[in-house]
Structures are given as structure tokens and as C-alpha cells.
Backbone atoms as SQL, in Angstrom:
CREATE TABLE atoms (id INTEGER PRIMARY KEY, chain TEXT, resi INTEGER, resn TEXT, atom TEXT, x REAL, y REAL, z REAL);
INSERT INTO atoms VALUES
  (1, 'A', 1, 'UNK', 'N', 0.820, -1.196, 0.000),
  (2, 'A', 1, 'UNK', 'CA', 0.000, 0.000, 0.000),
  (3, 'A', 1, 'UNK', 'C', 0.864, 1.259, 0.000),
  (4, 'A', 2, 'UNK', 'N', 0.381, 2.259, -0.661),
  (5, 'A', 2, 'UNK', 'CA', 1.092, 3.532, -0.708),
  (6, 'A', 2, 'UNK', 'C', 0.843, 4.315, 0.582),
  (7, 'A', 3, 'UNK', 'N', 1.727, 5.250, 0.831),
  (8, 'A', 3, 'UNK', 'CA', 1.568, 6.093, 2.016),
  (9, 'A', 3, 'UNK', 'C', 0.398, 7.055, 1.835),
  (10, 'A', 4, 'UNK', 'N', -0.177, 7.487, 2.959),
  (11, 'A', 4, 'UNK', 'CA', -1.262, 8.468, 2.916),
  (12, 'A', 4, 'UNK', 'C', -0.696, 9.828, 2.516),
  (13, 'A', 5, 'UNK', 'N', -1.496, 10.584, 1.782),
  (14, 'A', 5, 'UNK', 'CA', -1.082, 11.912, 1.354),
  (15, 'A', 5, 'UNK', 'C', -1.119, 12.874, 2.535),
  (16, 'A', 6, 'UNK', 'N', -0.071, 13.710, 2.633),
  (17, 'A', 6, 'UNK', 'CA', -0.011, 14.705, 3.698),
  (18, 'A', 6, 'UNK', 'C', -1.023, 15.812, 3.431),
  (19, 'A', 7, 'UNK', 'N', -1.726, 16.240, 4.487),
  (20, 'A', 7, 'UNK', 'CA', -2.750, 17.281, 4.345),
  (21, 'A', 7, 'UNK', 'C', -2.534, 18.435, 5.314),
  (22, 'A', 8, 'UNK', 'N', -1.293, 18.633, 5.732),
  (23, 'A', 8, 'UNK', 'CA', -1.013, 19.668, 6.715),
  (24, 'A', 8, 'UNK', 'C', -0.942, 21.061, 6.109),
  (25, 'A', 9, 'UNK', 'N', -0.634, 22.040, 6.978),
  (26, 'A', 9, 'UNK', 'CA', -0.572, 23.432, 6.553),
  (27, 'A', 9, 'UNK', 'C', 0.526, 23.682, 5.538),
  (28, 'A', 10, 'UNK', 'N', 1.627, 22.959, 5.653),
  (29, 'A', 10, 'UNK', 'CA', 2.784, 23.223, 4.799),
  (30, 'A', 10, 'UNK', 'C', 2.941, 22.195, 3.687),
  (31, 'A', 11, 'UNK', 'N', 1.905, 21.418, 3.423),
  (32, 'A', 11, 'UNK', 'CA', 2.018, 20.448, 2.333),
  (33, 'A', 11, 'UNK', 'C', 2.003, 21.186, 0.997),
  (34, 'A', 12, 'UNK', 'N', 2.694, 20.627, 0.006),
  (35, 'A', 12, 'UNK', 'CA', 2.811, 21.194, -1.346),
  (36, 'A', 12, 'UNK', 'C', 3.539, 22.542, -1.358),
  (37, 'A', 13, 'UNK', 'N', 4.460, 22.768, -0.428),
  (38, 'A', 13, 'UNK', 'CA', 5.140, 24.062, -0.372),
  (39, 'A', 13, 'UNK', 'C', 6.654, 23.916, -0.509),
  (40, 'A', 14, 'UNK', 'N', 7.135, 22.825, -1.071),
  (41, 'A', 14, 'UNK', 'CA', 8.578, 22.590, -1.153),
  (42, 'A', 14, 'UNK', 'C', 9.276, 23.707, -1.930),
  (43, 'A', 15, 'UNK', 'N', 8.761, 24.092, -3.063),
  (44, 'A', 15, 'UNK', 'CA', 9.423, 25.139, -3.854),
  (45, 'A', 15, 'UNK', 'C', 8.953, 26.535, -3.442),
  (46, 'A', 16, 'UNK', 'N', 7.747, 26.642, -2.938),
  (47, 'A', 16, 'UNK', 'CA', 7.186, 27.948, -2.600),
  (48, 'A', 16, 'UNK', 'C', 7.880, 28.564, -1.389),
  (49, 'A', 17, 'UNK', 'N', 8.225, 27.770, -0.396),
  (50, 'A', 17, 'UNK', 'CA', 8.854, 28.288, 0.817),
  (51, 'A', 17, 'UNK', 'C', 10.375, 28.145, 0.798),
  (52, 'A', 18, 'UNK', 'N', 10.955, 27.821, -0.337),
  (53, 'A', 18, 'UNK', 'CA', 12.403, 27.652, -0.415),
  (54, 'A', 18, 'UNK', 'C', 13.082, 29.013, -0.380),
  (55, 'A', 19, 'UNK', 'N', 14.190, 29.089, 0.370),
  (56, 'A', 19, 'UNK', 'CA', 14.949, 30.336, 0.479),
  (57, 'A', 19, 'UNK', 'C', 16.401, 30.078, 0.125),
  (58, 'A', 20, 'UNK', 'N', 17.141, 31.151, -0.115),
  (59, 'A', 20, 'UNK', 'CA', 18.568, 31.055, -0.363),
  (60, 'A', 20, 'UNK', 'C', 19.258, 30.525, 0.892),
  (61, 'A', 21, 'UNK', 'N', 20.347, 29.817, 0.713),
  (62, 'A', 21, 'UNK', 'CA', 21.059, 29.223, 1.838),
  (63, 'A', 21, 'UNK', 'C', 21.559, 30.296, 2.798),
  (64, 'A', 22, 'UNK', 'N', 22.001, 31.420, 2.256),
  (65, 'A', 22, 'UNK', 'CA', 22.583, 32.476, 3.083),
  (66, 'A', 22, 'UNK', 'C', 21.564, 33.535, 3.513),
  (67, 'A', 23, 'UNK', 'N', 20.310, 33.365, 3.167),
  (68, 'A', 23, 'UNK', 'CA', 19.291, 34.348, 3.544),
  (69, 'A', 23, 'UNK', 'C', 18.996, 34.231, 5.038),
  (70, 'A', 24, 'UNK', 'N', 19.127, 35.323, 5.733),
  (71, 'A', 24, 'UNK', 'CA', 18.867, 35.351, 7.168),
  (72, 'A', 24, 'UNK', 'C', 17.752, 36.354, 7.450),
  (73, 'A', 25, 'UNK', 'N', 16.953, 36.063, 8.452),
  (74, 'A', 25, 'UNK', 'CA', 15.918, 36.988, 8.883),
  (75, 'A', 25, 'UNK', 'C', 16.531, 37.942, 9.901),
  (76, 'A', 26, 'UNK', 'N', 16.542, 39.233, 9.584),
  (77, 'A', 26, 'UNK', 'CA', 17.169, 40.213, 10.461),
  (78, 'A', 26, 'UNK', 'C', 16.133, 40.819, 11.409),
  (79, 'A', 27, 'UNK', 'N', 16.629, 41.525, 12.390),
  (80, 'A', 27, 'UNK', 'CA', 15.757, 42.194, 13.350),
  (81, 'A', 27, 'UNK', 'C', 14.943, 43.277, 12.659),
  (82, 'A', 28, 'UNK', 'N', 15.542, 43.933, 11.656),
  (83, 'A', 28, 'UNK', 'CA', 14.820, 44.978, 10.932),
  (84, 'A', 28, 'UNK', 'C', 13.597, 44.424, 10.215),
  (85, 'A', 29, 'UNK', 'N', 13.652, 43.192, 9.747),
  (86, 'A', 29, 'UNK', 'CA', 12.490, 42.583, 9.116),
  (87, 'A', 29, 'UNK', 'C', 11.404, 42.266, 10.137),
  (88, 'A', 30, 'UNK', 'N', 11.819, 41.949, 11.355),
  (89, 'A', 30, 'UNK', 'CA', 10.848, 41.618, 12.398),
  (90, 'A', 30, 'UNK', 'C', 10.075, 42.832, 12.888),
  (91, 'A', 31, 'UNK', 'N', 10.711, 44.025, 12.846),
  (92, 'A', 31, 'UNK', 'CA', 10.062, 45.226, 13.382),
  (93, 'A', 31, 'UNK', 'C', 9.859, 46.298, 12.314),
  (94, 'A', 32, 'UNK', 'N', 9.755, 45.893, 11.043),
  (95, 'A', 32, 'UNK', 'CA', 9.608, 46.889, 9.970),
  (96, 'A', 32, 'UNK', 'C', 8.343, 47.712, 10.163),
  (97, 'A', 33, 'UNK', 'N', 8.429, 49.012, 9.896),
  (98, 'A', 33, 'UNK', 'CA', 7.269, 49.885, 10.124),
  (99, 'A', 33, 'UNK', 'C', 6.213, 49.705, 9.035),
  (100, 'A', 34, 'UNK', 'N', 5.036, 49.279, 9.442),
  (101, 'A', 34, 'UNK', 'CA', 3.895, 49.139, 8.543),
  (102, 'A', 34, 'UNK', 'C', 2.741, 49.907, 9.153),
  (103, 'A', 35, 'UNK', 'N', 2.086, 50.733, 8.329),
  (104, 'A', 35, 'UNK', 'CA', 0.977, 51.547, 8.814),
  (105, 'A', 35, 'UNK', 'C', -0.308, 51.166, 8.094),
  (106, 'A', 36, 'UNK', 'N', -1.416, 51.655, 8.605),
  (107, 'A', 36, 'UNK', 'CA', -2.712, 51.435, 7.961),
  (108, 'A', 36, 'UNK', 'C', -2.703, 52.137, 6.601),
  (109, 'A', 37, 'UNK', 'N', -3.335, 51.552, 5.619),
  (110, 'A', 37, 'UNK', 'CA', -3.441, 52.021, 4.230),
  (111, 'A', 37, 'UNK', 'C', -2.181, 51.777, 3.411),
  (112, 'A', 38, 'UNK', 'N', -1.187, 51.071, 3.936),
  (113, 'A', 38, 'UNK', 'CA', -0.019, 50.706, 3.140),
  (114, 'A', 38, 'UNK', 'C', -0.383, 49.553, 2.215),
  (115, 'A', 39, 'UNK', 'N', 0.208, 49.566, 1.026),
  (116, 'A', 39, 'UNK', 'CA', 0.007, 48.476, 0.070),
  (117, 'A', 39, 'UNK', 'C', 1.155, 47.486, 0.259),
  (118, 'A', 40, 'UNK', 'N', 0.805, 46.235, 0.524),
  (119, 'A', 40, 'UNK', 'CA', 1.804, 45.213, 0.825),
  (120, 'A', 40, 'UNK', 'C', 1.558, 43.974, -0.031),
  (121, 'A', 41, 'UNK', 'N', 2.622, 43.174, -0.167),
  (122, 'A', 41, 'UNK', 'CA', 2.525, 41.895, -0.844),
  (123, 'A', 41, 'UNK', 'C', 2.841, 40.809, 0.166),
  (124, 'A', 42, 'UNK', 'N', 2.080, 39.729, 0.153),
  (125, 'A', 42, 'UNK', 'CA', 2.296, 38.627, 1.078),
  (126, 'A', 42, 'UNK', 'C', 3.399, 37.749, 0.518),
  (127, 'A', 43, 'UNK', 'N', 4.555, 37.735, 1.184),
  (128, 'A', 43, 'UNK', 'CA', 5.681, 36.878, 0.836),
  (129, 'A', 43, 'UNK', 'C', 6.044, 36.090, 2.090),
  (130, 'A', 44, 'UNK', 'N', 5.682, 34.831, 2.129),
  (131, 'A', 44, 'UNK', 'CA', 5.895, 34.027, 3.328),
  (132, 'A', 44, 'UNK', 'C', 7.378, 33.798, 3.555),
  (133, 'A', 45, 'UNK', 'N', 7.816, 34.043, 4.788),
  (134, 'A', 45, 'UNK', 'CA', 9.192, 33.784, 5.209),
  (135, 'A', 45, 'UNK', 'C', 9.166, 32.463, 5.972),
  (136, 'A', 46, 'UNK', 'N', 9.719, 31.418, 5.380),
  (137, 'A', 46, 'UNK', 'CA', 9.578, 30.072, 5.937),
  (138, 'A', 46, 'UNK', 'C', 10.369, 29.860, 7.224),
  (139, 'A', 47, 'UNK', 'N', 11.310, 30.754, 7.534),
  (140, 'A', 47, 'UNK', 'CA', 12.087, 30.570, 8.754),
  (141, 'A', 47, 'UNK', 'C', 11.357, 31.092, 9.992),
  (142, 'A', 48, 'UNK', 'N', 10.283, 31.866, 9.800),
  (143, 'A', 48, 'UNK', 'CA', 9.482, 32.360, 10.922),
  (144, 'A', 48, 'UNK', 'C', 8.125, 31.692, 10.836),
  (145, 'A', 49, 'UNK', 'N', 7.790, 30.878, 11.852),
  (146, 'A', 49, 'UNK', 'CA', 6.553, 30.107, 11.809),
  (147, 'A', 49, 'UNK', 'C', 5.371, 30.856, 12.409),
  (148, 'A', 50, 'UNK', 'N', 5.621, 31.908, 13.181),
  (149, 'A', 50, 'UNK', 'CA', 4.528, 32.680, 13.772),
  (150, 'A', 50, 'UNK', 'C', 3.813, 33.488, 12.705),
  (151, 'A', 51, 'UNK', 'N', 2.508, 33.429, 12.679),
  (152, 'A', 51, 'UNK', 'CA', 1.717, 34.239, 11.768),
  (153, 'A', 51, 'UNK', 'C', 1.935, 33.911, 10.310),
  (154, 'A', 52, 'UNK', 'N', 2.283, 32.674, 10.005),
  (155, 'A', 52, 'UNK', 'CA', 2.521, 32.266, 8.623),
  (156, 'A', 52, 'UNK', 'C', 1.193, 32.174, 7.878),
  (157, 'A', 53, 'UNK', 'N', 1.016, 32.920, 6.785),
  (158, 'A', 53, 'UNK', 'CA', -0.258, 32.860, 6.059),
  (159, 'A', 53, 'UNK', 'C', -0.378, 31.559, 5.273),
  (160, 'A', 54, 'UNK', 'N', -1.570, 31.265, 4.834),
  (161, 'A', 54, 'UNK', 'CA', -1.817, 30.058, 4.047),
  (162, 'A', 54, 'UNK', 'C', -1.066, 30.157, 2.727),
  (163, 'A', 55, 'UNK', 'N', -0.637, 29.013, 2.203),
  (164, 'A', 55, 'UNK', 'CA', 0.168, 29.005, 0.981),
  (165, 'A', 55, 'UNK', 'C', -0.573, 29.600, -0.212),
  (166, 'A', 56, 'UNK', 'N', -1.894, 29.582, -0.201),
  (167, 'A', 56, 'UNK', 'CA', -2.680, 30.140, -1.293),
  (168, 'A', 56, 'UNK', 'C', -2.566, 31.661, -1.348),
  (169, 'A', 57, 'UNK', 'N', -2.273, 32.301, -0.207),
  (170, 'A', 57, 'UNK', 'CA', -2.187, 33.756, -0.145),
  (171, 'A', 57, 'UNK', 'C', -0.807, 34.281, -0.541),
  (172, 'A', 58, 'UNK', 'N', 0.151, 33.406, -0.768),
  (173, 'A', 58, 'UNK', 'CA', 1.525, 33.814, -1.057),
  (174, 'A', 58, 'UNK', 'C', 1.599, 34.520, -2.405),
  (175, 'A', 59, 'UNK', 'N', 2.139, 35.737, -2.422),
  (176, 'A', 59, 'UNK', 'CA', 2.310, 36.505, -3.653),
  (177, 'A', 59, 'UNK', 'C', 1.172, 37.446, -3.967),
  (178, 'A', 60, 'UNK', 'N', 0.117, 37.466, -3.168),
  (179, 'A', 60, 'UNK', 'CA', -1.039, 38.313, -3.449),
  (180, 'A', 60, 'UNK', 'C', -0.831, 39.693, -2.811),
  (181, 'A', 61, 'UNK', 'N', -1.225, 40.725, -3.526),
  (182, 'A', 61, 'UNK', 'CA', -1.089, 42.099, -3.061),
  (183, 'A', 61, 'UNK', 'C', -2.385, 42.553, -2.398),
  (184, 'A', 62, 'UNK', 'N', -2.244, 43.289, -1.287),
  (185, 'A', 62, 'UNK', 'CA', -3.409, 43.786, -0.571),
  (186, 'A', 62, 'UNK', 'C', -3.106, 45.070, 0.164),
  (187, 'A', 63, 'UNK', 'N', -4.061, 45.493, 0.979),
  (188, 'A', 63, 'UNK', 'CA', -3.960, 46.760, 1.702),
  (189, 'A', 63, 'UNK', 'C', -4.132, 46.497, 3.191),
  (190, 'A', 64, 'UNK', 'N', -3.315, 47.158, 4.016),
  (191, 'A', 64, 'UNK', 'CA', -3.412, 47.026, 5.474),
  (192, 'A', 64, 'UNK', 'C', -4.609, 47.852, 5.936),
  (193, 'A', 65, 'UNK', 'N', -5.555, 47.189, 6.628),
  (194, 'A', 65, 'UNK', 'CA', -6.761, 47.898, 7.068),
  (195, 'A', 65, 'UNK', 'C', -6.813, 48.078, 8.573),
  (196, 'A', 66, 'UNK', 'N', -5.897, 47.465, 9.304),
  (197, 'A', 66, 'UNK', 'CA', -5.890, 47.605, 10.754),
  (198, 'A', 66, 'UNK', 'C', -4.865, 46.682, 11.376),
  (199, 'A', 67, 'UNK', 'N', -4.914, 46.599, 12.704),
  (200, 'A', 67, 'UNK', 'CA', -3.987, 45.753, 13.448),
  (201, 'A', 67, 'UNK', 'C', -4.750, 44.938, 14.471),
  (202, 'A', 68, 'UNK', 'N', -4.282, 43.733, 14.710),
  (203, 'A', 68, 'UNK', 'CA', -4.768, 42.919, 15.818),
  (204, 'A', 68, 'UNK', 'C', -3.540, 42.587, 16.647),
  (205, 'A', 69, 'UNK', 'N', -3.377, 43.321, 17.736),
  (206, 'A', 69, 'UNK', 'CA', -2.143, 43.225, 18.500),
  (207, 'A', 69, 'UNK', 'C', -1.042, 43.906, 17.702),
  (208, 'A', 70, 'UNK', 'N', 0.058, 43.192, 17.467),
  (209, 'A', 70, 'UNK', 'CA', 1.153, 43.729, 16.662),
  (210, 'A', 70, 'UNK', 'C', 1.057, 43.314, 15.200),
  (211, 'A', 71, 'UNK', 'N', 0.150, 42.416, 14.884),
  (212, 'A', 71, 'UNK', 'CA', 0.055, 41.865, 13.532),
  (213, 'A', 71, 'UNK', 'C', -0.920, 42.657, 12.671),
  (214, 'A', 72, 'UNK', 'N', -0.493, 43.021, 11.453),
  (215, 'A', 72, 'UNK', 'CA', -1.391, 43.750, 10.559),
  (216, 'A', 72, 'UNK', 'C', -2.488, 42.850, 9.986),
  (217, 'A', 73, 'UNK', 'N', -3.652, 43.451, 9.758),
  (218, 'A', 73, 'UNK', 'CA', -4.749, 42.772, 9.070),
  (219, 'A', 73, 'UNK', 'C', -4.728, 43.276, 7.634),
  (220, 'A', 74, 'UNK', 'N', -4.520, 42.352, 6.698),
  (221, 'A', 74, 'UNK', 'CA', -4.394, 42.707, 5.288),
  (222, 'A', 74, 'UNK', 'C', -5.657, 42.264, 4.557),
  (223, 'A', 75, 'UNK', 'N', -6.221, 43.159, 3.760),
  (224, 'A', 75, 'UNK', 'CA', -7.392, 42.831, 2.960),
  (225, 'A', 75, 'UNK', 'C', -6.925, 42.469, 1.563),
  (226, 'A', 76, 'UNK', 'N', -7.204, 41.218, 1.157),
  (227, 'A', 76, 'UNK', 'CA', -6.780, 40.699, -0.134),
  (228, 'A', 76, 'UNK', 'C', -7.992, 40.394, -0.989),
  (229, 'A', 77, 'UNK', 'N', -7.801, 40.450, -2.284),
  (230, 'A', 77, 'UNK', 'CA', -8.883, 40.084, -3.195),
  (231, 'A', 77, 'UNK', 'C', -8.468, 38.812, -3.922),
  (232, 'A', 78, 'UNK', 'N', -9.260, 37.750, -3.749),
  (233, 'A', 78, 'UNK', 'CA', -9.016, 36.499, -4.443),
  (234, 'A', 78, 'UNK', 'C', -10.264, 36.173, -5.244),
  (235, 'A', 79, 'UNK', 'N', -10.156, 36.297, -6.549),
  (236, 'A', 79, 'UNK', 'CA', -11.325, 36.087, -7.396),
  (237, 'A', 79, 'UNK', 'C', -12.323, 37.208, -7.186),
  (238, 'A', 80, 'UNK', 'N', -13.555, 36.857, -6.814),
  (239, 'A', 80, 'UNK', 'CA', -14.595, 37.858, -6.571),
  (240, 'A', 80, 'UNK', 'C', -14.741, 38.211, -5.103),
  (241, 'A', 81, 'UNK', 'N', -13.999, 37.526, -4.229),
  (242, 'A', 81, 'UNK', 'CA', -14.141, 37.746, -2.791),
  (243, 'A', 81, 'UNK', 'C', -12.988, 38.558, -2.243),
  (244, 'A', 82, 'UNK', 'N', -13.264, 39.317, -1.195),
  (245, 'A', 82, 'UNK', 'CA', -12.208, 39.975, -0.437),
  (246, 'A', 82, 'UNK', 'C', -12.052, 39.233, 0.873),
  (247, 'A', 83, 'UNK', 'N', -10.808, 38.948, 1.230),
  (248, 'A', 83, 'UNK', 'CA', -10.529, 38.197, 2.444),
  (249, 'A', 83, 'UNK', 'C', -9.601, 38.997, 3.332),
  (250, 'A', 84, 'UNK', 'N', -9.718, 38.769, 4.636),
  (251, 'A', 84, 'UNK', 'CA', -8.848, 39.413, 5.607),
  (252, 'A', 84, 'UNK', 'C', -7.874, 38.370, 6.135),
  (253, 'A', 85, 'UNK', 'N', -6.581, 38.717, 6.106),
  (254, 'A', 85, 'UNK', 'CA', -5.534, 37.818, 6.564),
  (255, 'A', 85, 'UNK', 'C', -4.772, 38.512, 7.675),
  (256, 'A', 86, 'UNK', 'N', -4.661, 37.846, 8.822),
  (257, 'A', 86, 'UNK', 'CA', -3.873, 38.359, 9.946),
  (258, 'A', 86, 'UNK', 'C', -2.537, 37.638, 9.903),
  (259, 'A', 87, 'UNK', 'N', -1.457, 38.370, 9.663),
  (260, 'A', 87, 'UNK', 'CA', -0.148, 37.753, 9.495),
  (261, 'A', 87, 'UNK', 'C', 0.922, 38.607, 10.167),
  (262, 'A', 88, 'UNK', 'N', 2.073, 38.004, 10.393),
  (263, 'A', 88, 'UNK', 'CA', 3.193, 38.693, 11.020),
  (264, 'A', 88, 'UNK', 'C', 3.851, 39.625, 10.007),
  (265, 'A', 89, 'UNK', 'N', 4.509, 40.672, 10.494),
  (266, 'A', 89, 'UNK', 'CA', 5.154, 41.665, 9.626),
  (267, 'A', 89, 'UNK', 'C', 6.239, 41.061, 8.733),
  (268, 'A', 90, 'UNK', 'N', 6.873, 39.987, 9.200),
  (269, 'A', 90, 'UNK', 'CA', 7.957, 39.367, 8.439),
  (270, 'A', 90, 'UNK', 'C', 7.457, 38.852, 7.096),
  (271, 'A', 91, 'UNK', 'N', 6.210, 38.442, 7.041),
  (272, 'A', 91, 'UNK', 'CA', 5.657, 37.828, 5.840),
  (273, 'A', 91, 'UNK', 'C', 5.072, 38.852, 4.869),
  (274, 'A', 92, 'UNK', 'N', 5.299, 40.143, 5.118),
  (275, 'A', 92, 'UNK', 'CA', 4.766, 41.193, 4.248),
  (276, 'A', 92, 'UNK', 'C', 5.909, 41.981, 3.623),
  (277, 'A', 93, 'UNK', 'N', 5.763, 42.283, 2.347),
  (278, 'A', 93, 'UNK', 'CA', 6.729, 43.123, 1.637),
  (279, 'A', 93, 'UNK', 'C', 6.037, 44.439, 1.320),
  (280, 'A', 94, 'UNK', 'N', 6.615, 45.521, 1.796),
  (281, 'A', 94, 'UNK', 'CA', 6.022, 46.843, 1.631),
  (282, 'A', 94, 'UNK', 'C', 6.211, 47.311, 0.194),
  (283, 'A', 95, 'UNK', 'N', 5.109, 47.600, -0.490),
  (284, 'A', 95, 'UNK', 'CA', 5.166, 48.063, -1.879),
  (285, 'A', 95, 'UNK', 'C', 5.021, 49.573, -1.976),
  (286, 'A', 96, 'UNK', 'N', 4.051, 50.129, -1.231),
  (287, 'A', 96, 'UNK', 'CA', 3.821, 51.569, -1.319),
  (288, 'A', 96, 'UNK', 'C', 3.289, 52.067, 0.009),
  (289, 'A', 97, 'UNK', 'N', 3.906, 53.149, 0.508),
  (290, 'A', 97, 'UNK', 'CA', 3.421, 53.773, 1.728),
  (291, 'A', 97, 'UNK', 'C', 2.632, 55.011, 1.366),
  (292, 'A', 98, 'UNK', 'N', 1.491, 55.190, 2.025),
  (293, 'A', 98, 'UNK', 'CA', 0.669, 56.377, 1.834),
  (294, 'A', 98, 'UNK', 'C', 0.929, 57.305, 3.022),
  (295, 'A', 99, 'UNK', 'N', 1.418, 58.507, 2.748),
  (296, 'A', 99, 'UNK', 'CA', 1.637, 59.470, 3.817),
  (297, 'A', 99, 'UNK', 'C', 0.291, 59.893, 4.384),
  (298, 'A', 100, 'UNK', 'N', 0.302, 60.328, 5.642),
  (299, 'A', 100, 'UNK', 'CA', -0.968, 60.575, 6.337),
  (300, 'A', 100, 'UNK', 'C', -1.797, 61.673, 5.686),
  (301, 'A', 101, 'UNK', 'N', -1.196, 62.788, 5.256),
  (302, 'A', 101, 'UNK', 'CA', -1.962, 63.883, 4.669),
  (303, 'A', 101, 'UNK', 'C', -2.083, 63.791, 3.161),
  (304, 'A', 102, 'UNK', 'N', -1.460, 62.804, 2.558),
  (305, 'A', 102, 'UNK', 'CA', -1.414, 62.696, 1.095),
  (306, 'A', 102, 'UNK', 'C', -2.681, 62.070, 0.551),
  (307, 'A', 103, 'UNK', 'N', -3.148, 62.584, -0.600),
  (308, 'A', 103, 'UNK', 'CA', -4.320, 62.016, -1.253),
  (309, 'A', 103, 'UNK', 'C', -3.949, 61.605, -2.666),
  (310, 'A', 104, 'UNK', 'N', -4.564, 60.554, -3.145),
  (311, 'A', 104, 'UNK', 'CA', -4.340, 60.123, -4.512),
  (312, 'A', 104, 'UNK', 'C', -5.261, 60.901, -5.445),
  (313, 'A', 105, 'UNK', 'N', -4.686, 61.608, -6.419),
  (314, 'A', 105, 'UNK', 'CA', -5.474, 62.402, -7.352),
  (315, 'A', 105, 'UNK', 'C', -5.798, 61.635, -8.623),
  (316, 'A', 106, 'UNK', 'N', -5.360, 60.417, -8.722),
  (317, 'A', 106, 'UNK', 'CA', -5.575, 59.638, -9.948),
  (318, 'A', 106, 'UNK', 'C', -6.943, 59.057, -9.992);
């Protein structure tokens, strides 16, 4: 008989969570400044297991809408639905910061 298929959180993520051998998670990545209304991309850092988002959310761009404790709540759009993901700052890549008094005229 064949082995049972793995159905855990990290199944099917061999290439998705792979990192460079010399890539290290620095303190600056752990405490990077993220504010509400910032545009971020979900990039899972496999060396930090706290607040790791689901593998389906990896690479999706969204907007920070609030905080739960120290973790940002990111609103993502997948298909026709909008979803809220609570994840650690390490797993977010800052794409664009919106200054507090700045408005988009576009």
C-alpha cells in the first residue's frame, strides 16, 4: 500500500517556501514599520513560523486595514471575494506607503 497523502498546513510548499542558503531573517524585518493604508505583498518567510499565512495567499497584493495586537490585518482580493488575513510583519513586503496627509489624485 502507498503512504497516505499529507494534508497539513505546509504540504505542497517545497518550492514555494524555499529560500537562499545564506538568507537570514534580520531584526529589521521583524520590526519593519507598517501603517494602515499601506500596500503590501504577502511573501511568506519560511524561517518564521509565527503568523505564517496560508500558501494560497503567497504573492497576493493587498492593503493594510488595521492591526490585531502587533500583527497587521491585510485585505486581499481572491477572485470575486475579499478576504482578511492576519499575518506577522515578516511575511509582508512593503510596496507603497501612503503618507498621512497625502491624497491620490488619480
